LOZADREN-110322 format. One record per residue: residue number from 1; y, z, x of N, C-alpha, C in turn. Coordinates in steps of 0.2 Angstrom, whole numbers, plus 5000, padded with zeros to 4 digits. Layout:
N
<NUM, <Y, Z, X>, <Y, Z, X>, <Y, Z, X>>,
...
//
This chain:
208
<1, <5423, 5078, 5658>, <5429, 5085, 5659>, <5425, 5094, 5656>>,
<2, <5428, 5097, 5658>, <5421, 5104, 5652>, <5425, 5104, 5647>>,
<3, <5421, 5108, 5645>, <5425, 5111, 5635>, <5432, 5115, 5636>>,
<4, <5428, 5120, 5639>, <5435, 5123, 5642>, <5442, 5121, 5646>>,
<5, <5444, 5115, 5649>, <5446, 5109, 5655>, <5447, 5108, 5648>>,
<6, <5444, 5103, 5641>, <5446, 5099, 5636>, <5451, 5107, 5634>>,
<7, <5449, 5112, 5631>, <5452, 5114, 5628>, <5460, 5117, 5631>>,
<8, <5458, 5119, 5637>, <5467, 5119, 5639>, <5472, 5113, 5637>>,
<9, <5468, 5107, 5638>, <5473, 5099, 5639>, <5473, 5101, 5632>>,
<10, <5471, 5101, 5626>, <5476, 5103, 5622>, <5478, 5108, 5617>>,
<11, <5476, 5112, 5619>, <5482, 5118, 5619>, <5491, 5117, 5625>>,
<12, <5489, 5113, 5630>, <5494, 5110, 5632>, <5500, 5106, 5630>>,
<13, <5496, 5102, 5628>, <5497, 5099, 5622>, <5502, 5099, 5618>>,
<14, <5498, 5105, 5614>, <5501, 5108, 5608>, <5507, 5110, 5609>>,
<15, <5508, 5112, 5612>, <5511, 5115, 5615>, <5521, 5112, 5619>>,
<16, <5517, 5108, 5620>, <5525, 5100, 5622>, <5524, 5097, 5613>>,
<17, <5519, 5097, 5614>, <5525, 5095, 5606>, <5528, 5098, 5602>>,
<18, <5530, 5103, 5602>, <5535, 5111, 5599>, <5537, 5114, 5604>>,
<19, <5539, 5109, 5608>, <5543, 5111, 5613>, <5553, 5109, 5609>>,
<20, <5556, 5109, 5611>, <5563, 5109, 5609>, <5565, 5103, 5609>>,
<21, <5565, 5100, 5611>, <5564, 5093, 5610>, <5563, 5087, 5608>>,
<22, <5557, 5089, 5609>, <5551, 5083, 5601>, <5553, 5088, 5594>>,
<23, <5556, 5093, 5591>, <5557, 5097, 5586>, <5562, 5093, 5585>>,
<24, <5568, 5091, 5591>, <5575, 5086, 5588>, <5571, 5079, 5584>>,
<25, <5566, 5077, 5590>, <5562, 5072, 5589>, <5563, 5070, 5582>>,
<26, <5557, 5077, 5579>, <5555, 5076, 5572>, <5561, 5075, 5567>>,
<27, <5565, 5078, 5567>, <5571, 5084, 5563>, <5573, 5074, 5561>>,
<28, <5577, 5072, 5572>, <5582, 5066, 5569>, <5579, 5059, 5563>>,
<29, <5568, 5060, 5567>, <5564, 5054, 5561>, <5564, 5056, 5555>>,
<30, <5564, 5064, 5552>, <5564, 5062, 5546>, <5567, 5063, 5543>>,
<31, <5576, 5064, 5545>, <5580, 5063, 5539>, <5584, 5055, 5541>>,
<32, <5580, 5052, 5547>, <5582, 5044, 5548>, <5578, 5043, 5543>>,
<33, <5574, 5043, 5543>, <5570, 5041, 5536>, <5571, 5042, 5531>>,
<34, <5573, 5047, 5529>, <5575, 5051, 5523>, <5582, 5046, 5518>>,
<35, <5584, 5046, 5526>, <5592, 5043, 5525>, <5593, 5036, 5522>>,
<36, <5587, 5030, 5526>, <5581, 5025, 5526>, <5582, 5023, 5516>>,
<37, <5578, 5028, 5516>, <5577, 5028, 5508>, <5581, 5027, 5502>>,
<38, <5586, 5031, 5508>, <5594, 5033, 5501>, <5594, 5026, 5502>>,
<39, <5597, 5022, 5507>, <5600, 5015, 5512>, <5593, 5008, 5504>>,
<40, <5588, 5009, 5505>, <5581, 5004, 5504>, <5584, 5006, 5492>>,
<41, <5585, 5007, 5493>, <5585, 5011, 5483>, <5591, 5012, 5483>>,
<42, <5600, 5014, 5487>, <5604, 5013, 5483>, <5608, 5006, 5487>>,
<43, <5603, 5002, 5489>, <5606, 4996, 5490>, <5615, 4995, 5497>>,
<44, <5616, 5002, 5498>, <5625, 5002, 5500>, <5624, 5002, 5508>>,
<45, <5629, 4998, 5510>, <5626, 4999, 5515>, <5632, 5007, 5522>>,
<46, <5633, 5012, 5516>, <5635, 5017, 5520>, <5630, 5020, 5523>>,
<47, <5626, 5022, 5519>, <5618, 5025, 5522>, <5616, 5021, 5528>>,
<48, <5616, 5017, 5529>, <5614, 5010, 5534>, <5620, 5015, 5539>>,
<49, <5625, 5015, 5540>, <5628, 5018, 5544>, <5626, 5026, 5545>>,
<50, <5624, 5028, 5542>, <5621, 5036, 5542>, <5615, 5038, 5543>>,
<51, <5611, 5031, 5543>, <5604, 5032, 5545>, <5603, 5029, 5554>>,
<52, <5606, 5024, 5556>, <5609, 5021, 5561>, <5611, 5028, 5568>>,
<53, <5618, 5030, 5562>, <5618, 5036, 5569>, <5615, 5039, 5569>>,
<54, <5610, 5044, 5567>, <5607, 5047, 5565>, <5601, 5045, 5570>>,
<55, <5601, 5039, 5569>, <5593, 5037, 5571>, <5593, 5040, 5581>>,
<56, <5603, 5035, 5583>, <5604, 5034, 5587>, <5605, 5039, 5592>>,
<57, <5610, 5043, 5591>, <5612, 5052, 5593>, <5608, 5058, 5596>>,
<58, <5605, 5054, 5587>, <5597, 5061, 5588>, <5590, 5058, 5594>>,
<59, <5591, 5051, 5597>, <5589, 5046, 5602>, <5590, 5048, 5607>>,
<60, <5598, 5050, 5610>, <5601, 5054, 5615>, <5598, 5060, 5615>>,
<61, <5600, 5066, 5610>, <5602, 5071, 5612>, <5595, 5071, 5611>>,
<62, <5589, 5071, 5611>, <5585, 5074, 5611>, <5582, 5069, 5619>>,
<63, <5582, 5067, 5623>, <5582, 5064, 5628>, <5586, 5070, 5632>>,
<64, <5592, 5070, 5630>, <5596, 5075, 5636>, <5594, 5083, 5637>>,
<65, <5590, 5083, 5631>, <5589, 5091, 5628>, <5583, 5093, 5631>>,
<66, <5577, 5086, 5633>, <5573, 5088, 5636>, <5571, 5088, 5645>>,
<67, <5579, 5085, 5648>, <5581, 5082, 5655>, <5584, 5089, 5656>>,
<68, <5591, 5091, 5653>, <5593, 5098, 5654>, <5588, 5104, 5653>>,
<69, <5584, 5103, 5650>, <5578, 5112, 5648>, <5571, 5109, 5654>>,
<70, <5570, 5104, 5656>, <5564, 5101, 5664>, <5561, 5101, 5657>>,
<71, <5561, 5099, 5651>, <5555, 5097, 5648>, <5553, 5088, 5645>>,
<72, <5554, 5085, 5649>, <5552, 5081, 5649>, <5543, 5078, 5651>>,
<73, <5539, 5077, 5646>, <5534, 5077, 5646>, <5529, 5071, 5644>>,
<74, <5524, 5066, 5647>, <5521, 5060, 5645>, <5522, 5062, 5635>>,
<75, <5517, 5067, 5633>, <5518, 5070, 5625>, <5523, 5068, 5622>>,
<76, <5530, 5071, 5624>, <5537, 5067, 5621>, <5540, 5062, 5624>>,
<77, <5536, 5058, 5628>, <5539, 5051, 5629>, <5535, 5047, 5621>>,
<78, <5529, 5049, 5622>, <5526, 5043, 5619>, <5527, 5048, 5612>>,
<79, <5528, 5052, 5609>, <5530, 5052, 5604>, <5537, 5051, 5601>>,
<80, <5543, 5054, 5606>, <5549, 5047, 5606>, <5546, 5040, 5603>>,
<81, <5542, 5037, 5607>, <5540, 5033, 5605>, <5539, 5029, 5596>>,
<82, <5535, 5032, 5597>, <5529, 5031, 5590>, <5537, 5034, 5582>>,
<83, <5542, 5037, 5586>, <5547, 5041, 5583>, <5550, 5033, 5580>>,
<84, <5553, 5032, 5586>, <5556, 5026, 5587>, <5557, 5020, 5581>>,
<85, <5549, 5019, 5584>, <5547, 5016, 5577>, <5546, 5013, 5570>>,
<86, <5548, 5019, 5572>, <5544, 5023, 5563>, <5553, 5023, 5561>>,
<87, <5558, 5025, 5565>, <5565, 5024, 5562>, <5567, 5019, 5562>>,
<88, <5569, 5015, 5566>, <5567, 5007, 5566>, <5567, 5002, 5561>>,
<89, <5559, 5004, 5558>, <5555, 5000, 5555>, <5561, 5002, 5548>>,
<90, <5557, 5009, 5546>, <5564, 5011, 5537>, <5569, 5009, 5539>>,
<91, <5572, 5007, 5544>, <5582, 5005, 5542>, <5580, 5002, 5541>>,
<92, <5577, 4996, 5543>, <5576, 4990, 5541>, <5574, 4986, 5536>>,
<93, <5571, 4990, 5531>, <5570, 4989, 5522>, <5577, 4991, 5519>>,
<94, <5579, 4995, 5523>, <5587, 4999, 5521>, <5592, 4993, 5521>>,
<95, <5591, 4990, 5529>, <5595, 4985, 5529>, <5598, 4977, 5524>>,
<96, <5588, 4976, 5525>, <5588, 4971, 5519>, <5589, 4971, 5512>>,
<97, <5590, 4980, 5511>, <5592, 4979, 5505>, <5599, 4977, 5502>>,
<98, <5604, 4980, 5508>, <5613, 4974, 5506>, <5613, 4972, 5511>>,
<99, <5607, 4968, 5517>, <5610, 4961, 5518>, <5603, 4959, 5517>>,
<100, <5600, 4954, 5511>, <5592, 4950, 5510>, <5595, 4944, 5514>>,
<101, <5600, 4943, 5516>, <5598, 4936, 5521>, <5598, 4936, 5527>>,
<102, <5597, 4941, 5531>, <5597, 4943, 5538>, <5588, 4944, 5538>>,
<103, <5582, 4942, 5531>, <5576, 4944, 5532>, <5575, 4939, 5539>>,
<104, <5576, 4936, 5544>, <5572, 4928, 5550>, <5574, 4932, 5554>>,
<105, <5583, 4931, 5556>, <5581, 4938, 5561>, <5578, 4943, 5561>>,
<106, <5579, 4948, 5558>, <5578, 4958, 5558>, <5569, 4954, 5562>>,
<107, <5567, 4949, 5556>, <5561, 4947, 5556>, <5559, 4947, 5563>>,
<108, <5560, 4944, 5566>, <5564, 4942, 5576>, <5561, 4948, 5579>>,
<109, <5568, 4955, 5576>, <5567, 4958, 5581>, <5558, 4965, 5579>>,
<110, <5559, 4967, 5575>, <5553, 4968, 5571>, <5548, 4966, 5575>>,
<111, <5547, 4961, 5577>, <5540, 4960, 5582>, <5540, 4960, 5587>>,
<112, <5548, 4960, 5591>, <5547, 4961, 5598>, <5551, 4968, 5597>>,
<113, <5552, 4971, 5595>, <5552, 4979, 5596>, <5545, 4981, 5593>>,
<114, <5544, 4982, 5589>, <5537, 4984, 5585>, <5529, 4983, 5589>>,
<115, <5532, 4977, 5593>, <5524, 4973, 5599>, <5524, 4972, 5605>>,
<116, <5527, 4970, 5605>, <5532, 4965, 5613>, <5534, 4972, 5617>>,
<117, <5540, 4976, 5614>, <5544, 4982, 5618>, <5540, 4987, 5618>>,
<118, <5538, 4990, 5611>, <5531, 4997, 5613>, <5525, 4994, 5620>>,
<119, <5521, 4988, 5619>, <5518, 4988, 5622>, <5520, 4989, 5630>>,
<120, <5527, 4986, 5631>, <5529, 4989, 5640>, <5531, 4994, 5638>>,
<121, <5533, 4999, 5634>, <5538, 5007, 5633>, <5530, 5006, 5637>>,
<122, <5526, 5008, 5632>, <5517, 5013, 5634>, <5517, 5011, 5641>>,
<123, <5518, 5005, 5645>, <5515, 5004, 5652>, <5515, 5009, 5657>>,
<124, <5522, 5011, 5654>, <5522, 5018, 5659>, <5517, 5022, 5658>>,
<125, <5510, 5023, 5657>, <5507, 5027, 5654>, <5500, 5023, 5663>>,
<126, <5499, 5018, 5663>, <5496, 5016, 5668>, <5496, 5018, 5674>>,
<127, <5504, 5023, 5675>, <5503, 5026, 5680>, <5507, 5032, 5681>>,
<128, <5500, 5037, 5682>, <5499, 5043, 5685>, <5504, 5046, 5682>>,
<129, <5511, 5046, 5689>, <5517, 5051, 5692>, <5523, 5049, 5690>>,
<130, <5522, 5043, 5682>, <5525, 5043, 5677>, <5527, 5045, 5674>>,
<131, <5531, 5049, 5673>, <5531, 5051, 5667>, <5535, 5051, 5661>>,
<132, <5539, 5045, 5659>, <5542, 5042, 5655>, <5544, 5036, 5657>>,
<133, <5547, 5031, 5654>, <5551, 5023, 5656>, <5557, 5025, 5656>>,
<134, <5560, 5031, 5655>, <5565, 5030, 5660>, <5567, 5033, 5668>>,
<135, <5559, 5032, 5668>, <5560, 5036, 5678>, <5554, 5027, 5677>>,
<136, <5555, 5022, 5673>, <5551, 5015, 5677>, <5555, 5014, 5686>>,
<137, <5559, 5015, 5684>, <5562, 5012, 5689>, <5558, 5012, 5697>>,
<138, <5555, 5016, 5696>, <5550, 5021, 5706>, <5545, 5014, 5703>>,
<139, <5546, 5010, 5699>, <5538, 5006, 5699>, <5542, 5000, 5700>>,
<140, <5545, 4995, 5696>, <5552, 4993, 5697>, <5554, 4992, 5696>>,
<141, <5560, 4990, 5698>, <5567, 4993, 5697>, <5569, 4984, 5692>>,
<142, <5567, 4979, 5693>, <5566, 4971, 5689>, <5567, 4972, 5682>>,
<143, <5559, 4975, 5680>, <5559, 4975, 5673>, <5561, 4985, 5669>>,
<144, <5564, 4988, 5673>, <5565, 4994, 5671>, <5574, 4994, 5672>>,
<145, <5574, 4990, 5675>, <5584, 4986, 5671>, <5585, 4982, 5666>>,
<146, <5579, 4976, 5665>, <5581, 4972, 5658>, <5579, 4978, 5652>>,
<147, <5574, 4983, 5654>, <5573, 4986, 5649>, <5576, 4992, 5645>>,
<148, <5578, 4996, 5650>, <5578, 5003, 5649>, <5585, 5006, 5654>>,
<149, <5587, 5002, 5654>, <5595, 5006, 5658>, <5598, 5004, 5651>>,
<150, <5606, 5008, 5653>, <5606, 5011, 5648>, <5608, 5003, 5644>>,
<151, <5612, 5000, 5646>, <5614, 4992, 5645>, <5607, 4991, 5642>>,
<152, <5603, 4988, 5643>, <5597, 4988, 5638>, <5595, 4993, 5632>>,
<153, <5593, 4997, 5635>, <5594, 4999, 5629>, <5601, 4999, 5624>>,
<154, <5606, 5000, 5624>, <5610, 4999, 5619>, <5608, 4989, 5617>>,
<155, <5608, 4987, 5620>, <5607, 4981, 5616>, <5603, 4980, 5612>>,
<156, <5595, 4981, 5616>, <5592, 4982, 5611>, <5591, 4983, 5604>>,
<157, <5592, 4986, 5602>, <5594, 4987, 5596>, <5602, 4985, 5594>>,
<158, <5604, 4988, 5596>, <5615, 4988, 5594>, <5614, 4983, 5595>>,
<159, <5616, 4979, 5599>, <5618, 4971, 5597>, <5614, 4968, 5592>>,
<160, <5607, 4971, 5590>, <5605, 4966, 5583>, <5607, 4968, 5577>>,
<161, <5608, 4974, 5577>, <5611, 4976, 5571>, <5619, 4973, 5570>>,
<162, <5622, 4974, 5576>, <5630, 4973, 5577>, <5630, 4965, 5573>>,
<163, <5624, 4961, 5577>, <5625, 4953, 5575>, <5622, 4950, 5568>>,
<164, <5620, 4957, 5566>, <5615, 4956, 5558>, <5621, 4954, 5554>>,
<165, <5626, 4963, 5554>, <5632, 4963, 5549>, <5637, 4956, 5551>>,
<166, <5637, 4955, 5555>, <5643, 4949, 5559>, <5637, 4945, 5553>>,
<167, <5634, 4941, 5556>, <5630, 4938, 5554>, <5633, 4936, 5547>>,
<168, <5629, 4939, 5542>, <5629, 4939, 5536>, <5638, 4941, 5531>>,
<169, <5640, 4945, 5536>, <5651, 4946, 5534>, <5651, 4939, 5534>>,
<170, <5651, 4935, 5539>, <5657, 4929, 5539>, <5653, 4924, 5540>>,
<171, <5645, 4925, 5539>, <5643, 4916, 5538>, <5641, 4913, 5542>>,
<172, <5640, 4917, 5552>, <5637, 4917, 5556>, <5627, 4918, 5556>>,
<173, <5625, 4917, 5552>, <5618, 4916, 5555>, <5616, 4916, 5562>>,
<174, <5616, 4910, 5567>, <5615, 4905, 5574>, <5615, 4912, 5576>>,
<175, <5622, 4920, 5575>, <5622, 4923, 5579>, <5615, 4931, 5580>>,
<176, <5614, 4931, 5576>, <5607, 4937, 5574>, <5602, 4934, 5576>>,
<177, <5604, 4929, 5575>, <5592, 4923, 5578>, <5595, 4922, 5585>>,
<178, <5600, 4921, 5587>, <5600, 4918, 5597>, <5600, 4927, 5599>>,
<179, <5603, 4929, 5597>, <5603, 4939, 5599>, <5597, 4940, 5599>>,
<180, <5592, 4940, 5596>, <5589, 4940, 5595>, <5580, 4936, 5596>>,
<181, <5581, 4932, 5598>, <5576, 4929, 5600>, <5579, 4927, 5611>>,
<182, <5586, 4929, 5611>, <5588, 4931, 5618>, <5584, 4936, 5621>>,
<183, <5584, 4943, 5616>, <5578, 4949, 5618>, <5571, 4949, 5618>>,
<184, <5567, 4944, 5614>, <5561, 4943, 5614>, <5563, 4940, 5619>>,
<185, <5564, 4935, 5621>, <5564, 4930, 5628>, <5562, 4935, 5634>>,
<186, <5568, 4940, 5635>, <5570, 4947, 5642>, <5561, 4948, 5638>>,
<187, <5558, 4950, 5632>, <5554, 4957, 5632>, <5547, 4952, 5635>>,
<188, <5546, 4948, 5633>, <5540, 4942, 5639>, <5542, 4940, 5644>>,
<189, <5545, 4941, 5645>, <5549, 4937, 5654>, <5544, 4943, 5657>>,
<190, <5547, 4952, 5655>, <5546, 4957, 5658>, <5540, 4959, 5656>>,
<191, <5535, 4957, 5651>, <5526, 4955, 5651>, <5524, 4950, 5656>>,
<192, <5526, 4945, 5657>, <5524, 4942, 5663>, <5522, 4943, 5667>>,
<193, <5528, 4949, 5669>, <5531, 4950, 5678>, <5526, 4957, 5678>>,
<194, <5527, 4961, 5671>, <5521, 4966, 5670>, <5514, 4963, 5674>>,
<195, <5513, 4958, 5668>, <5507, 4958, 5671>, <5505, 4955, 5676>>,
<196, <5509, 4948, 5681>, <5508, 4948, 5686>, <5509, 4953, 5692>>,
<197, <5510, 4958, 5692>, <5510, 4966, 5693>, <5504, 4968, 5695>>,
<198, <5501, 4968, 5688>, <5497, 4973, 5688>, <5488, 4966, 5689>>,
<199, <5489, 4965, 5690>, <5485, 4960, 5694>, <5484, 4957, 5700>>,
<200, <5489, 4960, 5704>, <5488, 4959, 5711>, <5496, 4950, 5711>>,
<201, <5497, 4949, 5705>, <5500, 4942, 5710>, <5507, 4941, 5711>>,
<202, <5512, 4949, 5708>, <5515, 4948, 5709>, <5519, 4955, 5712>>,
<203, <5522, 4956, 5720>, <5524, 4965, 5722>, <5526, 4967, 5718>>,
<204, <5527, 4974, 5716>, <5533, 4981, 5710>, <5536, 4979, 5717>>,
<205, <5545, 4980, 5713>, <5550, 4982, 5715>, <5552, 4988, 5716>>,
<206, <5549, 4994, 5716>, <5552, 5001, 5717>, <5562, 5001, 5721>>,
<207, <5563, 5006, 5714>, <5570, 5008, 5718>, <5567, 5010, 5727>>,
<208, <5573, 5008, 5731>, <5571, 5011, 5736>, <5577, 5015, 5738>>,
//
């Protein structure tokens, strides 16, 4: 790649990072992290509600705006992945301040989300024609359905958060453990399937 091509690529990526969807991603991340810090300091659940609402609603808004404006980019997809992890880890700290008994299942969730899910989510980069995980159904329908369909996205964090609250308040801590371990099992199965596709041991099943 020539110096001119490298310069043009840097300029393009810079412009992509400054588009409206990515500005929304940045704002919702900064706000959610700030609320998480307040939640950790005060240790009251209301901050968790505000923090998770900012995180989830903002995550839906930036993606919806990107699709509406035709501004979906690989740069934006990676930026979104990074920001999601930042929000999740900051809010986890606030969660522990309010519900210290949830450390075990929360640690399992953070492992699967921070390591396993991150590996899976960034695997779309292996296919140049796949602009984000939201289009992974063009690569393999089962992996997409297990991880990035509407239901899967809701369960990946929402089900864990709800189960943590229920487990703490009603003394059924087996529930968040079950939910966190079940989601981890899905991630592991997805990684095994992905590796099988990549090494040619398994045929991918793109949506027809």
